[in-house]
DOVO-140612 format. One record per residue (C-alpha): chain; residue in one letter; x, y, z. Coordinates in nm, 2 decimals, always signed. Layout:
BEGIN
   ch   aa       xx       yy       zz
    A    a        X        Y        Z
...
// end
This chain:
BEGIN
   ch   aa       xx       yy       zz
    A    m    +6.86    +8.43    +9.99
    A    k    +6.52    +8.41    +9.83
    A    e    +6.24    +8.22    +9.99
    A    t    +6.21    +7.88    +9.81
    A    i    +5.87    +7.82    +9.67
    A    l    +5.93    +7.50    +9.48
    A    n    +6.19    +7.24    +9.58
    A    i    +6.24    +6.92    +9.38
    A    e    +6.48    +6.66    +9.53
    A    d    +6.60    +6.34    +9.38
    A    l    +6.29    +6.30    +9.17
    A    s    +6.25    +6.01    +8.93
    A    i    +5.94    +5.96    +8.71
    A    w    +5.87    +5.64    +8.51
    A    y    +5.60    +5.58    +8.25
    A    r    +5.43    +5.24    +8.24
    A    t    +5.46    +5.10    +7.89
    A    y    +5.41    +4.75    +7.73
    A    r    +5.79    +4.72    +7.71
    A    g    +5.83    +4.80    +8.08
    A    y    +5.90    +5.12    +8.27
    A    s    +6.02    +5.41    +8.06
    A    r    +6.26    +5.60    +8.29
    A    v    +6.20    +5.95    +8.15
    A    v    +6.31    +6.15    +8.46
    A    d    +6.60    +6.02    +8.67
    A    h    +6.71    +6.16    +9.00
    A    i    +6.68    +6.54    +8.93
    A    h    +6.71    +6.83    +9.17
    A    l    +6.56    +7.18    +9.10
    A    q    +6.47    +7.48    +9.31
    A    v    +6.27    +7.80    +9.24
    A    g    +6.28    +8.10    +9.46
    A    k    +5.99    +8.34    +9.52
    A    g    +5.97    +8.59    +9.23
    A    e    +6.25    +8.40    +9.04
    A    k    +6.24    +8.33    +8.67
    A    i    +6.38    +7.98    +8.58
    A    g    +6.45    +7.83    +8.24
    A    l    +6.42    +7.45    +8.18
    A    v    +6.60    +7.39    +7.85
    A    g    +6.65    +7.08    +7.65
    A    e    +6.56    +6.88    +7.34
    A    s    +6.20    +6.75    +7.29
    A    g    +6.15    +6.43    +7.49
    A    c    +6.40    +6.50    +7.76
    A    g    +6.15    +6.51    +8.04
    A    k    +6.08    +6.88    +8.09
    A    t    +5.70    +6.87    +8.05
    A    t    +5.67    +6.54    +8.24
    A    t    +5.85    +6.70    +8.54
    A    m    +5.62    +7.01    +8.54
    A    k    +5.30    +6.81    +8.49
    A    t    +5.40    +6.60    +8.79
    A    v    +5.44    +6.92    +8.99
    A    m    +5.09    +7.01    +8.89
    A    g    +4.96    +6.67    +8.99
    A    v    +4.79    +6.60    +8.65
    A    l    +4.96    +6.27    +8.57
    A    g    +4.76    +6.00    +8.73
    A    n    +4.92    +5.70    +8.92
    A    d    +4.78    +5.47    +8.64
    A    k    +5.02    +5.64    +8.39
    A    i    +5.34    +5.71    +8.60
    A    h    +5.54    +5.56    +8.88
    A    v    +5.75    +5.78    +9.11
    A    p    +6.00    +5.54    +9.27
    A    n    +6.18    +5.81    +9.47
    A    g    +6.21    +6.19    +9.53
    A    k    +5.98    +6.46    +9.65
    A    i    +5.82    +6.78    +9.52
    A    e    +5.77    +7.05    +9.78
    A    f    +5.55    +7.34    +9.70
    A    r    +5.53    +7.60    +9.99
    A    g    +5.68    +7.32   +10.21
    A    k    +5.41    +7.06   +10.13
    A    n    +5.49    +6.74    +9.93
    A    v    +5.27    +6.74    +9.61
    A    l    +5.33    +6.37    +9.57
    A    t    +5.14    +6.29    +9.89
    A    m    +4.85    +6.53    +9.84
    A    k    +4.49    +6.41    +9.82
    A    q    +4.27    +6.52    +9.54
    A    p    +4.11    +6.81    +9.73
    A    e    +4.46    +6.95    +9.81
    A    l    +4.57    +6.91    +9.44
    A    l    +4.26    +7.10    +9.33
    A    k    +4.34    +7.38    +9.57
    A    l    +4.70    +7.38    +9.45
    A    r    +4.59    +7.44    +9.09
    A    r    +4.33    +7.70    +9.18
    A    t    +4.54    +7.92    +9.40
    A    g    +4.91    +7.80    +9.39
    A    t    +5.02    +7.71    +9.04
    A    s    +4.90    +7.74    +8.68
    A    m    +5.04    +7.60    +8.36
    A    i    +5.03    +7.73    +8.01
    A    s    +4.99    +7.43    +7.78
    A    q    +5.19    +7.39    +7.46
    A    s    +4.89    +7.24    +7.28
    A    p    +4.59    +7.48    +7.28
    A    m    +4.35    +7.23    +7.12
    A    s    +4.40    +6.97    +7.39
    A    a    +4.40    +7.23    +7.67
    A    l    +4.06    +7.39    +7.57
    A    n    +3.73    +7.20    +7.60
    A    p    +3.57    +7.19    +7.25
    A    v    +3.21    +7.18    +7.38
    A    f    +3.22    +7.49    +7.60
    A    t    +3.26    +7.86    +7.49
    A    i    +3.58    +8.04    +7.58
    A    g    +3.37    +8.26    +7.81
    A    q    +3.23    +7.97    +8.00
    A    q    +3.58    +7.82    +8.05
    A    l    +3.74    +8.14    +8.16
    A    t    +3.46    +8.24    +8.40
    A    d    +3.46    +7.89    +8.56
    A    i    +3.83    +7.93    +8.64
    A    i    +3.76    +8.27    +8.81
    A    k    +3.45    +8.15    +8.98
    A    y    +3.61    +7.85    +9.15
    A    s    +3.93    +8.04    +9.24
    A    g    +3.75    +8.19    +9.54
    A    l    +3.85    +8.55    +9.45
    A    y    +3.50    +8.66    +9.37
    A    k    +3.15    +8.57    +9.50
    A    k    +3.01    +8.30    +9.26
    A    n    +2.70    +8.51    +9.19
    A    d    +2.90    +8.83    +9.11
    A    k    +2.87    +8.77    +8.73
    A    k    +2.97    +9.13    +8.64
    A    a    +3.30    +9.12    +8.82
    A    i    +3.38    +8.77    +8.70
    A    e    +3.31    +8.87    +8.33
    A    q    +3.51    +9.19    +8.37
    A    a    +3.81    +8.99    +8.50
    A    a    +3.78    +8.75    +8.20
    A    h    +3.77    +9.05    +7.96
    A    e    +4.08    +9.20    +8.12
    A    a    +4.27    +8.87    +8.09
    A    l    +4.19    +8.84    +7.72
    A    t    +4.29    +9.20    +7.66
    A    s    +4.62    +9.15    +7.84
    A    v    +4.72    +8.88    +7.59
    A    m    +4.65    +9.12    +7.29
    A    l    +4.31    +8.98    +7.20
    A    s    +4.13    +9.30    +7.09
    A    d    +3.77    +9.17    +7.07
    A    p    +3.70    +9.00    +7.40
    A    e    +3.32    +9.00    +7.36
    A    r    +3.34    +8.79    +7.04
    A    i    +3.61    +8.57    +7.18
    A    m    +3.41    +8.50    +7.50
    A    a    +3.11    +8.39    +7.28
    A    s    +3.32    +8.17    +7.05
    A    y    +3.41    +7.80    +7.07
    A    p    +3.77    +7.69    +7.04
    A    h    +3.73    +7.56    +6.68
    A    q    +3.61    +7.91    +6.58
    A    l    +3.95    +8.06    +6.66
    A    s    +4.28    +8.04    +6.49
    A    g    +4.57    +7.84    +6.65
    A    g    +4.74    +8.16    +6.77
    A    m    +4.42    +8.29    +6.92
    A    r    +4.36    +7.96    +7.11
    A    q    +4.72    +7.98    +7.24
    A    r    +4.66    +8.33    +7.37
    A    v    +4.34    +8.21    +7.54
    A    c    +4.54    +7.94    +7.71
    A    i    +4.78    +8.20    +7.84
    A    a    +4.49    +8.42    +7.95
    A    s    +4.34    +8.13    +8.15
    A    a    +4.67    +8.08    +8.33
    A    l    +4.70    +8.45    +8.41
    A    v    +4.34    +8.53    +8.49
    A    t    +4.38    +8.46    +8.87
    A    p    +4.70    +8.54    +9.07
    A    k    +4.92    +8.24    +9.14
    A    d    +5.25    +8.21    +9.32
    A    l    +5.40    +7.99    +9.04
    A    l    +5.34    +8.01    +8.66
    A    i    +5.47    +7.72    +8.45
    A    a    +5.49    +7.82    +8.08
    A    d    +5.54    +7.52    +7.84
    A    e    +5.66    +7.68    +7.51
    A    p    +5.38    +7.94    +7.55
    A    c    +5.45    +8.12    +7.22
    A    t    +5.49    +7.82    +6.98
    A    a    +5.20    +7.92    +6.75
    A    l    +5.24    +8.29    +6.77
    A    d    +5.39    +8.56    +6.54
    A    v    +5.72    +8.70    +6.65
    A    t    +5.57    +9.04    +6.74
    A    i    +5.31    +8.87    +6.96
    A    q    +5.58    +8.65    +7.11
    A    d    +5.78    +8.95    +7.22
    A    q    +5.46    +9.10    +7.38
    A    i    +5.38    +8.78    +7.57
    A    h    +5.74    +8.75    +7.69
    A    h    +5.72    +9.11    +7.82
    A    l    +5.40    +9.03    +8.00
    A    l    +5.55    +8.72    +8.17
    A    r    +5.85    +8.92    +8.27
    A    v    +5.64    +9.20    +8.42
    A    l    +5.43    +8.95    +8.61
    A    a    +5.74    +8.79    +8.76
    A    e    +5.92    +9.12    +8.84
    A    e    +5.64    +9.35    +8.95
    A    k    +5.40    +9.11    +9.11
    A    k    +5.67    +8.88    +9.26
    A    r    +5.54    +8.57    +9.09
    A    s    +5.77    +8.28    +9.01
    A    l    +5.81    +8.16    +8.66
    A    i    +5.93    +7.84    +8.50
    A    m    +5.98    +7.87    +8.13
    A    i    +6.00    +7.53    +7.95
    A    t    +6.17    +7.58    +7.61
    A    h    +6.42    +7.43    +7.37
    A    s    +6.53    +7.77    +7.26
    A    l    +6.83    +7.92    +7.44
    A    g    +6.75    +8.25    +7.28
    A    v    +6.41    +8.27    +7.46
    A    a    +6.58    +8.16    +7.79
    A    r    +6.85    +8.43    +7.75
    A    e    +6.59    +8.70    +7.71
    A    l    +6.35    +8.60    +7.99
    A    v    +6.50    +8.40    +8.28
    A    d    +6.75    +8.45    +8.57
    A    r    +6.88    +8.09    +8.60
    A    i    +6.88    +7.80    +8.35
    A    y    +6.87    +7.43    +8.41
    A    i    +6.99    +7.23    +8.11
    A    m    +6.82    +6.89    +8.08
    A    y    +6.92    +6.59    +7.87
    A    g    +6.77    +6.24    +7.87
    A    g    +6.59    +6.29    +8.21
    A    h    +6.91    +6.43    +8.38
    A    i    +6.99    +6.79    +8.48
    A    v    +7.34    +6.82    +8.33
    A    e    +7.42    +7.19    +8.40
    A    t    +7.27    +7.48    +8.60
    A    c    +7.39    +7.83    +8.64
    A    r    +7.29    +8.20    +8.61
    A    t    +7.18    +8.29    +8.25
    A    e    +7.47    +8.52    +8.18
    A    d    +7.73    +8.26    +8.30
    A    l    +7.58    +7.99    +8.07
    A    f    +7.65    +8.20    +7.76
    A    q    +7.98    +8.33    +7.88
    A    s    +8.11    +7.99    +7.98
    A    p    +7.90    +7.69    +7.86
    A    s    +8.06    +7.39    +8.03
    A    h    +7.88    +7.06    +7.97
    A    p    +7.94    +6.91    +7.63
    A    y    +7.57    +6.90    +7.57
    A    t    +7.53    +7.27    +7.65
    A    q    +7.82    +7.35    +7.41
    A    g    +7.64    +7.13    +7.15
    A    l    +7.31    +7.32    +7.19
    A    l    +7.49    +7.66    +7.14
    A    s    +7.67    +7.53    +6.84
    A    c    +7.33    +7.45    +6.68
    A    v    +7.22    +7.82    +6.69
    A    p    +7.26    +7.99    +6.35
    A    r    +7.48    +8.30    +6.36
    A    l    +7.39    +8.62    +6.18
    A    s    +7.76    +8.68    +6.12
    A    g    +7.77    +8.37    +5.90
    A    g    +8.05    +8.11    +5.93
    A    g    +7.87    +7.82    +5.77
    A    l    +7.59    +7.59    +5.88
    A    s    +7.53    +7.51    +6.25
    A    a    +7.72    +7.20    +6.36
    A    g    +7.43    +7.01    +6.53
    A    i    +7.47    +6.72    +6.78
    A    y    +7.54    +6.37    +6.64
    A    g    +7.31    +6.09    +6.74
    A    y    +6.97    +6.06    +6.91
    A    v    +6.82    +6.08    +7.26
    A    p    +6.85    +5.75    +7.46
    A    d    +6.59    +5.47    +7.48
    A    y    +6.43    +5.54    +7.82
    A    v    +6.33    +5.17    +7.87
    A    n    +6.69    +5.06    +7.83
    A    p    +6.89    +5.38    +7.90
    A    p    +7.27    +5.38    +7.92
    A    e    +7.41    +5.27    +8.26
    A    g    +7.63    +5.58    +8.30
    A    c    +7.60    +5.93    +8.16
    A    r    +7.30    +5.94    +7.93
    A    f    +7.48    +6.18    +7.70
    A    c    +7.78    +5.94    +7.67
    A    p    +7.69    +5.79    +7.32
    A    r    +7.68    +6.14    +7.17
    A    c    +7.96    +6.30    +7.37
    A    p    +8.30    +6.38    +7.20
    A    h    +8.48    +6.36    +7.53
    A    a    +8.33    +6.03    +7.66
    A    g    +8.56    +5.78    +7.84
    A    k    +8.53    +5.44    +8.00
    A    e    +8.40    +5.58    +8.33
    A    c    +8.12    +5.77    +8.15
    A    r    +7.97    +5.44    +8.01
    A    t    +7.93    +5.27    +8.35
    A    k    +7.88    +5.55    +8.61
    A    r    +7.66    +5.85    +8.64
    A    p    +7.87    +6.17    +8.68
    A    p    +7.82    +6.37    +9.00
    A    m    +7.71    +6.73    +8.99
    A    v    +8.02    +6.94    +9.05
    A    e    +8.04    +7.31    +9.14
    A    i    +8.28    +7.49    +8.91
    A    g    +8.18    +7.85    +9.00
    A    p    +7.94    +8.06    +9.20
    A    e    +7.59    +7.90    +9.14
    A    h    +7.74    +7.70    +8.85
    A    r    +7.72    +7.32    +8.86
    A    v    +7.79    +7.06    +8.59
    A    a    +7.74    +6.69    +8.58
    A    c    +8.05    +6.57    +8.39
    A    f    +8.35    +6.35    +8.48
    A    c    +8.57    +6.61    +8.30
    A    y    +8.51    +6.85    +8.59
    A    a    +8.48    +6.58    +8.86
    A    k    +8.85    +6.50    +8.79
    A    g    +8.95    +6.86    +8.79
    A    e    +9.04    +6.86    +8.42
    A    p    +8.77    +7.05    +8.24
    A    k    +8.74    +7.00    +7.87
    A    k    +8.54    +7.29    +7.74
    A    e    +8.52    +7.50    +7.43
    A    e    +8.52    +7.87    +7.43
    A    a    +8.18    +8.02    +7.34
    A    e    +8.20    +8.21    +7.01
// end
């Protein structure tokens, strides 16, 4: 049994809006072991990034309301931490690769200033040891395949391309050792060859240096390549969780089956089927299963009650009444 580094229990996160509370995350459970690679997969807007930003403590109380649940990192509840504890958590415990490089980088400081500040305040080096700090920054930029670190260090964010800015964001997350790395679609703006190299780098960090990784993605292909376990998220609910190989051998929740049916196949066979409908309105979400309006197997109970998480195999759990009744309705993966 791996040591648990992150434990999320019964967590709900609501945004304050002019229409009322938007219940984006609703009673979710998630665990990450030391050195484990986890995938958090789902459509845009299902609550993946909101959950991880709450883990980082970067969403202020003026924006969100957490009515219940806890987030334990190394046994301490992030939700009750004071500002100095949160700063220490971000400097030495966790780091996050942002999906949007333009909003993650400060436009008025050079890349070198921003990278060296991260290293300086991590406590790994003496603040006056400029040579060692700059060397660490150069190595971080080189590790993400930026071949001219001197020029990059002297540049401002607007002087770099989108792909280069994205790699700088990855470098800033990797520049100091952290127990947990959260990667939010880290290769969105990158070429496929660079994507493969970045994925390899993340895999090496997790496997050789025993760092934990949470990969936020809407691509099951990326998750299949990189992670050990997958959590499928829909409408603020975790609907299925299992080991990666089990998910592709036996996709069980109707939403998971729908996601796999959306993937184009090299062997042909026509266009991908897609999933009918839209994500729910979080201000007025469905009373029962949030996937119910789009589910081909929905019954009366699905409309009024939330399905329980049922274990259907080793480390394989599904939130669906089909399995709760012992009568699974699932399609064979092609």
